[in-house]
TORKE-452692 format. One record per residue (C-alpha): x, y, z; residue in one letter. Coordinates in nm, 4 decimals, always signed. Layout:
<nodes>
xx,yy,zz,code
X,Y,Z,A
...
</nodes>
This chain:
<nodes>
xx,yy,zz,code
+0.0489,+2.0926,-0.7276,M
+0.2432,+1.9047,-0.9938,H
+0.1800,+1.5295,-1.0037,D
+0.4684,+1.2919,-0.9354,D
+0.5510,+1.1708,-1.2875,P
+0.6912,+0.8450,-1.1477,F
+0.3323,+0.7434,-1.0760,E
+0.2624,+0.7657,-1.4497,H
+0.5713,+0.5620,-1.5378,G
+0.7256,+0.8301,-1.7622,H
+0.7969,+1.1989,-1.7984,Y
+0.6376,+1.4132,-2.0686,G
+0.6838,+1.7606,-2.2146,D
+0.5177,+1.9386,-1.9234,E
+0.7398,+1.7501,-1.6799,D
+1.0464,+1.8645,-1.8737,E
+0.9501,+2.2224,-1.7981,A
+0.9613,+2.1398,-1.4279,V
+1.2496,+1.8910,-1.4059,F
+1.4750,+1.9993,-1.6932,G
+1.6077,+1.7736,-1.9693,S
+1.4554,+1.4281,-1.9968,I
+1.6681,+1.1259,-2.0969,A
+1.5652,+0.8517,-2.3361,D
+1.4611,+0.6407,-2.0397,D
+1.1975,+0.9012,-1.9538,G
+1.3618,+1.0335,-1.6374,F
+1.5262,+1.3737,-1.5755,P
+1.8920,+1.4503,-1.6377,I
+2.0252,+1.6413,-1.3371,N
+2.2435,+1.5788,-1.0284,P
+1.9440,+1.4605,-0.8254,D
+1.9080,+1.1526,-1.0489,W
+2.1481,+0.8582,-1.0835,L
+2.1573,+0.5768,-1.3366,R
+2.3399,+0.2579,-1.2447,L
+2.3983,-0.0768,-1.4111,T
+2.4190,-0.3617,-1.1631,S
+2.4754,-0.7355,-1.1668,V
+2.3994,-1.0090,-0.9173,G
+2.5705,-1.3466,-0.9161,I
+2.4187,-1.6241,-0.7064,D
+2.6345,-1.9314,-0.6476,I
+2.4117,-2.1890,-0.4811,G
+2.4613,-2.5505,-0.3870,S
+2.2363,-2.6615,-0.6730,S
+2.2337,-2.3796,-0.9253,T
+2.4125,-2.0596,-1.0180,S
+2.2886,-1.7662,-1.2234,H
+2.3344,-1.3965,-1.3031,L
+2.0992,-1.1056,-1.3457,M
+2.1836,-0.7625,-1.4871,F
+1.9653,-0.4639,-1.4028,S
+1.9367,-0.0942,-1.4745,K
+1.8548,+0.1242,-1.1741,L
+1.7270,+0.4798,-1.1778,V
+1.7662,+0.6546,-0.8426,M
+1.6253,+0.9824,-0.7186,R
+1.7523,+1.1940,-0.4330,R
+1.4916,+1.2100,-0.1565,R
+1.5409,+1.5868,-0.1103,S
+1.7568,+1.8720,-0.2341,T
+1.9976,+1.8438,+0.0627,E
+2.3426,+1.7158,-0.0329,M
+2.3404,+1.4735,+0.2588,S
+2.0085,+1.3147,+0.1668,S
+1.9927,+0.9604,+0.0417,E
+1.8908,+0.8268,-0.2973,F
+1.6031,+0.5862,-0.3473,E
+1.5440,+0.3427,-0.6308,V
+1.2428,+0.4587,-0.8337,V
+1.2838,+0.2337,-1.1365,F
+1.4382,-0.1059,-1.1938,R
+1.4592,-0.2846,-1.5256,Q
+1.6007,-0.6322,-1.5749,V
+1.8433,-0.6143,-1.8661,L
+1.9383,-0.9808,-1.8822,Y
+1.8694,-1.3015,-1.6907,R
+2.1206,-1.5762,-1.7475,S
+2.0188,-1.9389,-1.7926,P
+2.0206,-2.1463,-1.4738,I
+2.3498,-2.3363,-1.4441,L
+2.3876,-2.6473,-1.2317,L
+2.6682,-2.5387,-1.0014,T
+2.9787,-2.7178,-1.1333,P
+3.1993,-2.9221,-0.9005,Y
+3.5393,-3.0645,-0.9840,S
+3.5059,-3.2943,-0.6810,D
+3.2533,-3.3172,-0.3929,P
+3.4343,-3.0476,-0.1931,D
+3.5486,-2.8131,-0.4698,T
+3.3505,-2.5795,-0.6917,I
+3.4844,-2.5866,-1.0488,D
+3.6326,-2.2391,-1.0802,T
+3.7078,-2.2618,-1.4530,D
+3.3578,-2.3746,-1.5502,S
+3.1946,-2.1141,-1.3313,L
+3.4214,-1.8419,-1.4680,G
+3.3382,-1.9393,-1.8265,E
+2.9660,-1.9260,-1.7483,F
+2.9993,-1.5779,-1.6026,V
+3.2090,-1.4606,-1.8979,K
+2.9532,-1.5989,-2.1440,K
+2.6688,-1.4291,-1.9547,S
+2.8437,-1.0922,-1.9739,Y
+2.8822,-1.1432,-2.3479,G
+2.5175,-1.2368,-2.3980,E
+2.4152,-0.9309,-2.1972,A
+2.6476,-0.7220,-2.4187,E
+2.8141,-0.5756,-2.1107,L
+3.1766,-0.5382,-2.0005,E
+3.3123,-0.5186,-1.6457,A
+3.3636,-0.1444,-1.6918,D
+2.9900,-0.1065,-1.7633,D
+2.8997,-0.2316,-1.4154,I
+2.8513,+0.0295,-1.1447,D
+2.7700,-0.2042,-0.8585,T
+2.6570,-0.5545,-0.7800,G
+2.6542,-0.8530,-0.5503,A
+2.8082,-1.1981,-0.5421,V
+2.6245,-1.4263,-0.3013,I
+2.7370,-1.7783,-0.2175,C
+2.4723,-1.9827,-0.0377,T
+2.3742,-2.3232,+0.0978,G
+2.6095,-2.6180,+0.0671,E
+2.8207,-2.4128,-0.1762,A
+2.9312,-2.1959,+0.1174,V
+3.0853,-2.5015,+0.2804,R
+3.3090,-2.5851,-0.0158,K
+3.6669,-2.4964,+0.0682,H
+3.7197,-2.2575,-0.2246,N
+3.3872,-2.0683,-0.2064,S
+3.5361,-1.7526,-0.0541,E
+3.8128,-1.7419,-0.3125,A
+3.5593,-1.7837,-0.5920,I
+3.3349,-1.4955,-0.4928,I
+3.6369,-1.2695,-0.4508,R
+3.7620,-1.3724,-0.7934,M
+3.4255,-1.3041,-0.9536,L
+3.3967,-0.9693,-0.7776,A
+3.7418,-0.8601,-0.8883,A
+3.6751,-0.9602,-1.2488,A
+3.3229,-0.8299,-1.2784,G
+3.3320,-0.4652,-1.1760,G
+3.2641,-0.2979,-0.8421,R
+3.0858,-0.5422,-0.6150,F
+2.9431,-0.5974,-0.2758,V
+3.0579,-0.9448,-0.1720,C
+2.8907,-1.1664,+0.0834,A
+2.8938,-1.5318,+0.1777,T
+2.5413,-1.5833,+0.3065,A
+2.4962,-1.8168,+0.6015,G
+2.1520,-1.9608,+0.6771,P
+2.0154,-1.6667,+0.8754,N
+2.1208,-1.4053,+0.6213,L
+2.0071,-1.6290,+0.3370,E
+1.6633,-1.6567,+0.4995,G
+1.6422,-1.2787,+0.5241,I
+1.7478,-1.2375,+0.1616,L
+1.4910,-1.4921,+0.0458,G
+1.2110,-1.3254,+0.2404,A
+1.2824,-0.9887,+0.0831,H
+1.3634,-1.1136,-0.2653,G
+1.0403,-1.3148,-0.2853,S
+0.8325,-1.0128,-0.1855,G
+0.7146,-1.1762,+0.1391,A
+0.8521,-0.8985,+0.3606,A
+0.6813,-0.6292,+0.1525,A
+0.3503,-0.8203,+0.1543,R
+0.3586,-0.8425,+0.5333,S
+0.2902,-0.4686,+0.5493,L
-0.0606,-0.5518,+0.4297,K
-0.1400,-0.9009,+0.5585,I
+0.0132,-0.9166,+0.9074,G
+0.2442,-1.2111,+0.9775,A
+0.3754,-1.4283,+0.6963,G
+0.6123,-1.7185,+0.6542,M
+0.8589,-1.7475,+0.3669,N
+1.0075,-2.0911,+0.3016,V
+1.3253,-2.0704,+0.0944,D
+1.4033,-2.4214,-0.0301,M
+1.7406,-2.4764,-0.1900,G
+1.9710,-2.7620,-0.2687,G
+2.1205,-2.8105,+0.0748,G
+1.9018,-2.6286,+0.3249,T
+1.5582,-2.4806,+0.3779,T
+1.5395,-2.1397,+0.5435,K
+1.2206,-2.0244,+0.7141,I
+1.1623,-1.6547,+0.7775,A
+0.8787,-1.5019,+0.9763,I
+0.7891,-1.1595,+0.8365,V
+0.5886,-0.8837,+1.0054,Q
+0.5347,-0.5166,+0.9263,N
+0.7749,-0.5265,+0.6328,G
+1.0601,-0.6800,+0.8320,K
+1.2017,-1.0232,+0.9058,V
+1.1164,-1.1015,+1.2665,A
+1.2830,-1.4427,+1.2941,E
+1.4705,-1.6993,+1.0853,T
+1.5721,-2.0613,+1.1184,M
+1.7235,-2.3273,+0.8933,A
+1.7199,-2.7039,+0.8585,I
+1.9223,-2.9413,+0.6391,N
+1.6355,-3.0272,+0.4055,V
+1.7082,-2.9685,+0.0373,G
+1.6767,-3.1055,-0.3134,A
+2.0422,-3.1737,-0.3798,R
+2.1483,-3.3586,-0.0682,L
+2.1617,-3.6530,-0.3084,I
+2.2326,-3.6010,-0.6797,A
+2.2443,-3.8505,-0.9659,W
+2.3160,-3.8688,-1.3391,D
+2.0797,-3.9442,-1.6292,A
+2.0920,-4.3155,-1.5423,D
+2.0056,-4.2468,-1.1747,S
+2.3584,-4.3382,-1.0675,V
+2.4418,-4.1359,-0.7567,V
+2.7134,-3.8755,-0.8177,E
+2.7135,-3.6762,-0.4950,R
+2.5861,-3.7243,-0.1393,I
+2.5867,-3.4710,+0.1419,E
+2.6044,-3.6158,+0.4919,E
+2.2493,-3.4987,+0.5725,A
+2.1243,-3.6791,+0.2616,G
+2.2868,-4.0028,+0.3716,R
+2.1332,-3.9686,+0.7205,T
+1.7825,-3.9023,+0.5869,I
+1.8032,-4.1886,+0.3350,A
+1.9239,-4.4257,+0.6053,H
+1.6238,-4.3290,+0.8250,S
+1.3853,-4.4735,+0.5633,V
+1.5941,-4.7796,+0.4894,G
+1.7567,-4.6534,+0.1695,V
+2.1264,-4.7264,+0.1232,D
+2.2832,-4.4609,-0.0994,V
+2.6388,-4.4697,-0.2236,E
+2.8251,-4.2806,-0.4948,V
+2.8322,-4.4985,-0.8057,G
+2.5238,-4.6959,-0.7047,K
+2.1955,-4.6640,-0.8950,R
+1.9029,-4.5205,-0.6987,M
+1.5615,-4.6632,-0.7813,G
+1.2474,-4.4545,-0.8279,E
+1.0842,-4.6053,-0.5204,E
+1.3917,-4.5163,-0.3157,E
+1.3821,-4.1584,-0.4423,K
+1.0146,-4.1326,-0.3466,E
+1.0844,-4.2593,+0.0041,K
+1.3580,-4.0022,+0.0601,V
+1.1500,-3.7182,-0.0883,A
+0.8528,-3.8021,+0.1336,E
+1.0778,-3.8085,+0.4397,K
+1.2276,-3.4705,+0.3454,L
+0.8768,-3.3248,+0.3211,A
+0.7769,-3.4790,+0.6558,D
+1.0801,-3.3201,+0.8221,L
+1.0024,-2.9830,+0.6687,L
+0.6431,-2.9922,+0.7898,F
+0.7572,-3.0591,+1.1447,E
+0.9128,-2.7134,+1.1179,V
+0.6240,-2.5469,+0.9324,L
+0.3631,-2.6689,+1.1808,T
+0.5838,-2.5481,+1.4668,R
+0.5187,-2.8752,+1.6478,S
+0.7506,-3.0844,+1.8593,E
+1.0452,-3.2059,+1.6530,Y
+1.1478,-3.5666,+1.6067,S
+1.5045,-3.6574,+1.6964,Q
+1.5994,-3.6665,+1.3271,L
+1.4597,-3.3178,+1.2648,A
+1.6428,-3.1917,+1.5716,T
+1.9685,-3.3423,+1.4457,D
+1.9214,-3.1699,+1.1093,L
+1.8640,-2.8224,+1.2492,L
+2.1155,-2.5632,+1.1354,V
+1.9827,-2.2920,+1.3679,S
+1.7442,-2.2801,+1.6614,A
+1.3737,-2.3629,+1.6120,P
+1.1196,-2.0897,+1.5469,I
+0.9844,-1.9355,+1.8676,T
+0.7166,-1.7186,+1.6981,F
+0.3842,-1.8559,+1.8251,D
+0.1314,-1.6127,+1.6764,E
-0.1008,-1.7025,+1.3850,P
+0.0500,-1.7011,+1.0341,I
-0.1653,-1.5227,+0.7728,D
+0.0060,-1.6605,+0.4610,E
+0.2878,-1.8846,+0.3498,I
+0.5030,-1.8464,+0.0397,G
+0.7978,-2.0292,-0.1124,F
+1.1222,-1.9217,-0.2775,S
+1.4416,-2.0941,-0.3871,G
+1.4889,-2.3579,-0.6569,G
+1.2422,-2.6084,-0.5093,V
+0.9725,-2.3387,-0.5088,A
+0.9525,-2.3784,-0.8874,E
+0.8175,-2.7283,-0.8208,Y
+0.6035,-2.6355,-0.5205,V
+0.4165,-2.3867,-0.7402,Y
+0.4275,-2.6399,-1.0288,D
+0.6020,-2.3958,-1.2630,Y
+0.8770,-2.6417,-1.3605,D
+0.8813,-3.0151,-1.4292,Q
+1.2390,-3.0543,-1.5511,Q
+1.4512,-3.3128,-1.3718,D
+1.8000,-3.1871,-1.2853,Y
+1.9121,-3.5134,-1.1298,G
+1.7999,-3.4401,-0.7752,D
+1.5003,-3.4468,-0.5418,M
+1.3562,-3.1170,-0.6696,G
+1.0457,-3.2418,-0.8586,P
+0.9610,-3.5125,-0.6064,L
+1.0191,-3.2898,-0.3028,L
+0.8215,-3.0002,-0.4512,G
+0.5268,-3.2288,-0.5293,A
+0.5391,-3.3823,-0.1786,A
+0.5319,-3.0343,-0.0222,V
+0.2459,-2.9244,-0.2485,R
+0.0347,-3.2261,-0.1457,R
+0.0830,-3.1453,+0.2220,R
+0.0035,-2.7727,+0.2038,L
-0.3731,-2.8035,+0.2712,P
-0.2934,-2.9614,+0.6083,S
-0.1407,-2.6339,+0.7257,L
-0.4644,-2.4388,+0.6886,G
-0.2637,-2.1322,+0.5817,I
-0.3326,-1.9535,+0.2495,P
-0.0606,-2.0009,-0.0111,L
+0.0771,-1.6714,-0.1398,A
+0.2486,-1.6145,-0.4711,G
+0.6148,-1.5233,-0.4951,S
+0.7654,-1.2325,-0.6882,A
+1.0856,-1.4339,-0.7303,E
+1.1463,-1.8013,-0.6666,R
+1.4774,-1.9468,-0.7791,I
+1.6197,-1.5941,-0.8136,R
+1.4894,-1.4630,-0.4802,A
+1.8182,-1.4785,-0.2897,T
+1.9749,-1.2138,-0.5070,V
+1.7821,-1.0288,-0.7774,I
+2.0792,-0.8757,-0.9449,G
+2.1216,-0.5309,-0.8044,A
+2.2820,-0.3120,-0.5449,S
+2.1778,+0.0394,-0.4765,Q
+2.3923,+0.3334,-0.3780,Y
+2.2729,+0.5537,-0.0983,T
+2.4893,+0.8622,-0.0605,V
+2.4939,+1.0159,+0.2855,Q
+2.7157,+1.2554,+0.4771,V
+2.7903,+1.2109,+0.8445,S
+2.7529,+1.4829,+1.1016,S
+3.0592,+1.6878,+1.1945,S
+3.1056,+1.5050,+1.5262,T
+3.3024,+1.2177,+1.3741,V
+3.6034,+1.0546,+1.5395,F
+3.8962,+0.9377,+1.3259,I
+4.2064,+0.8278,+1.5140,S
+4.4258,+0.8814,+1.2039,K
+4.3243,+1.0821,+0.8951,P
+4.5092,+0.8425,+0.6631,E
+4.2604,+0.5667,+0.7516,L
+4.0238,+0.7129,+0.4925,L
+3.9017,+0.6186,+0.2406,P
+3.7955,+0.2836,+0.3839,Y
+3.5851,+0.0651,+0.1560,L
+3.3488,-0.2343,+0.1464,D
+3.2627,-0.2784,+0.5135,L
+2.9763,-0.5120,+0.5953,Q
+2.7335,-0.3412,+0.8323,V
+2.6374,-0.5330,+1.1453,V
+2.3239,-0.3559,+1.2754,P
+2.2629,-0.3651,+1.6505,A
+1.9272,-0.2209,+1.7534,Y
+1.9363,-0.0342,+2.0845,L
+1.6279,-0.0035,+2.3097,P
+1.3599,+0.2354,+2.1857,D
+1.3632,+0.4076,+2.5247,D
+1.7109,+0.5600,+2.5813,P
+1.6575,+0.5252,+2.9560,N
+1.6779,+0.1468,+2.9056,D
+2.0287,+0.1684,+2.7605,L
+2.2630,-0.0303,+2.9858,T
+2.5730,-0.2403,+2.9348,R
+2.3530,-0.5506,+2.9297,E
+2.1075,-0.4186,+2.6683,T
+2.3905,-0.3048,+2.4414,V
+2.5672,-0.6413,+2.4813,D
+2.2445,-0.8169,+2.3810,T
+2.1831,-0.5891,+2.0822,A
+2.5346,-0.6424,+1.9451,I
+2.5238,-1.0204,+1.9979,A
+2.1946,-1.0410,+1.8069,R
+2.3387,-0.8338,+1.5253,G
+2.6315,-1.0710,+1.4758,F
+2.4050,-1.3757,+1.5055,E
+2.1555,-1.2532,+1.2439,R
+2.4338,-1.2132,+0.9865,L
+2.6101,-1.5378,+1.0762,D
+2.9303,-1.3573,+1.1745,I
+3.1301,-1.5147,+1.4541,A
+3.4747,-1.4819,+1.6066,E
+3.6133,-1.7183,+1.3439,Q
+3.5156,-1.4589,+1.0813,D
+3.7749,-1.2060,+1.1935,I
+3.8919,-1.1770,+0.8342,G
+3.5745,-0.9845,+0.7551,K
+3.5842,-0.6061,+0.7381,H
+3.2812,-0.4875,+0.9300,I
+3.1173,-0.1692,+1.0533,A
+2.9304,-0.2127,+1.3791,L
+2.6162,+0.0026,+1.3688,A
+2.4472,+0.0937,+1.6974,L
+2.1032,+0.2146,+1.5946,L
+1.8694,+0.3896,+1.8336,G
+1.8422,+0.6890,+2.0646,P
+2.1212,+0.7696,+2.3104,V
+2.1187,+1.0236,+2.5935,I
+2.4779,+1.1602,+2.5946,P
+2.5557,+1.0955,+2.9609,T
+2.8787,+0.9492,+3.0907,Y
+2.7071,+0.6263,+3.2031,D
+2.5318,+0.5635,+2.8726,S
+2.8413,+0.6325,+2.6631,I
+3.0523,+0.4118,+2.8894,R
+2.7954,+0.1318,+2.8622,S
+2.8146,+0.1512,+2.4839,M
+3.1932,+0.1636,+2.4765,C
+3.2315,-0.1319,+2.7107,G
+3.0052,-0.3461,+2.4935,A
+3.1807,-0.2319,+2.1747,I
+3.5259,-0.3038,+2.3152,A
+3.4289,-0.6565,+2.4155,E
+3.2458,-0.7363,+2.0900,A
+3.5209,-0.6086,+1.8617,L
+3.8116,-0.7539,+2.0591,A
+3.8527,-1.0478,+1.8122,P
+3.8914,-0.7921,+1.5293,F
+4.2133,-0.6520,+1.6777,H
+4.3931,-0.6561,+1.3422,D
+4.1301,-0.4348,+1.1764,H
+4.0294,-0.0733,+1.2015,V
+3.7322,-0.0569,+1.4350,W
+3.4552,+0.1151,+1.2390,T
+3.1437,+0.2183,+1.4278,I
+2.8286,+0.3782,+1.2866,V
+2.5821,+0.5537,+1.5172,L
+2.2389,+0.6936,+1.4442,S
+2.2659,+0.9268,+1.7439,S
+2.4945,+1.2313,+1.7430,D
+2.7585,+1.0978,+1.9849,V
+3.0402,+0.9762,+1.7573,A
+3.3030,+1.2081,+1.9040,G
+3.2249,+1.1013,+2.2598,L
+3.2296,+0.7303,+2.1781,V
+3.5563,+0.7480,+1.9825,G
+3.7329,+0.9525,+2.2477,A
+3.6246,+0.7213,+2.5287,M
+3.7300,+0.4070,+2.3397,L
+4.0803,+0.5447,+2.2855,K
+4.1313,+0.7462,+2.6052,N
+3.9511,+0.5458,+2.8748,E
+3.9306,+0.1948,+2.7318,F
+4.2771,+0.2261,+2.5732,K
+4.1830,+0.0149,+2.2694,V
+4.4870,-0.0517,+2.0498,E
+4.3251,-0.0731,+1.7023,P
+4.2638,+0.2449,+1.5067,E
+3.9081,+0.3731,+1.5423,V
+3.6611,+0.5429,+1.3080,I
+3.3243,+0.6542,+1.4448,V
+3.0622,+0.8298,+1.2309,V
+2.7065,+0.9248,+1.3168,D
+2.3919,+1.0546,+1.1523,G
+2.4042,+0.7691,+0.8980,I
+2.1050,+0.5518,+0.8090,T
+2.2010,+0.1875,+0.7649,V
+2.0353,-0.1477,+0.8165,G
+2.0398,-0.5114,+0.7094,E
+2.2102,-0.6076,+0.3814,F
+2.4215,-0.2880,+0.3842,N
+2.7880,-0.2401,+0.2999,F
+2.9494,+0.1015,+0.3323,I
+3.2352,+0.2967,+0.1776,D
+3.3810,+0.5816,+0.3843,L
+3.5315,+0.8669,+0.1826,G
+3.7981,+1.1156,+0.2833,E
+3.6946,+1.3701,+0.5424,Q
+3.5473,+1.6935,+0.4067,L
+3.7724,+1.9610,+0.5557,E
+3.5181,+2.2409,+0.5213,S
+3.2622,+2.0707,+0.7450,V
+3.4761,+1.7971,+0.9088,E
+3.2176,+1.5415,+0.7973,A
+3.2659,+1.2111,+0.6145,V
+3.0851,+1.1172,+0.2938,P
+2.9429,+0.7664,+0.3192,V
+2.8210,+0.5472,+0.0362,V
+2.5743,+0.2875,+0.1614,V
+2.5310,-0.0086,-0.0707,K
+2.2461,-0.2493,-0.0196,S
+2.0809,-0.5337,-0.2021,L
+1.7726,-0.4143,-0.3910,V
+1.4582,-0.6214,-0.3555,F
+1.1268,-0.6219,-0.5373,E
+0.8211,-0.4971,-0.3548,G
</nodes>
């Protein structure tokens, strides 16, 4: 049996006899192999940066409907870390950010047309600035073909856990905890069996208070003011902050964080600072790791002062770590964990049981997947269990009714027995969950082969007014965005491109 040449890291002459022509990168040249150039842009509350990558992808099998997997990833260029520019406390400086991105493209010797795919992620306090959505759309439009996402705390915690390698490590060590510490918030993710089991977030971060080279305060977030006040420190923009005052605030930030990490009863201040519900996971934690900008200081890899709490907070956390009694793991990525600069294409083809209320709806592009995991036992599928699954899917991705501007694809993943009662239970839950999205095409992805039944019942029995697209036989999950192509007349199926963030590990 011929060895898998990927295990050796390159292809040689004998491999060429098996796989055909070999490219300069050492991988075969044939339709089962794809080469993509990708870029990731991370706009955080403290810092912003880019990363360009080359991806080599291999089809999993010879079937046209099979998906591609990333078998090789090479970082082509990592930009310098930019302090996220603000023109005022509530406005990100679009011109400065645009110039930084343009300069990074030039230094990478890449043009927008060279980019096959990518991601723009806006996180932390930067998400709350009134022009953040406009900025990521602008960057996406100017930079090539992108997946765009504004990451709320739950999604950001998931991204950090995967980007740092914590999720991958949990396949070997059991349960782990990844602590993603940024400028405005800290996101905690519990990882088990390669997946994120739970996330939470608290307003503890390095850049809740920021100052200039003379320690004169330039920016204060409301959480920073509250925390400083709790230790008797009066902070105001334009007022110098003393070293002792900085230490007091940093120590208090670390104390608040460790209330979360120890999973103990929270003080009133910690409770007030919570962004999402406390962690409910009560099993032993086998390791803890850190990502985000403050992680550079927790691991003592950086000593540079950027005019915020980063060095002091990182040192305070590091001093407290022995009290946890949990081994400290390394981190594949720290400040760059949230987005590591790539998106991958997974090409799939639906089954022929699709439902499309109007053919002209296709192609339909850049839909954020909201995965809802149905019960493992199809006999447990009821209206209540589907309602719960969908609600959890929206919650995990921080999508709410006020986000009706988003273009989404609701994915119901799990086995379904095609009976009238089970299909009606699904349709009732779908109709209620998607009601706020009445101005959009309702796009539904199923893993079970019941798309035709679901689409017909939504239109004929539930009389839903929006247009409806239902496809099945598609594998999707967290972090995915999908493009739906025009229907293939010969097989009445729909080609689907699944785009997902690529993580190390």
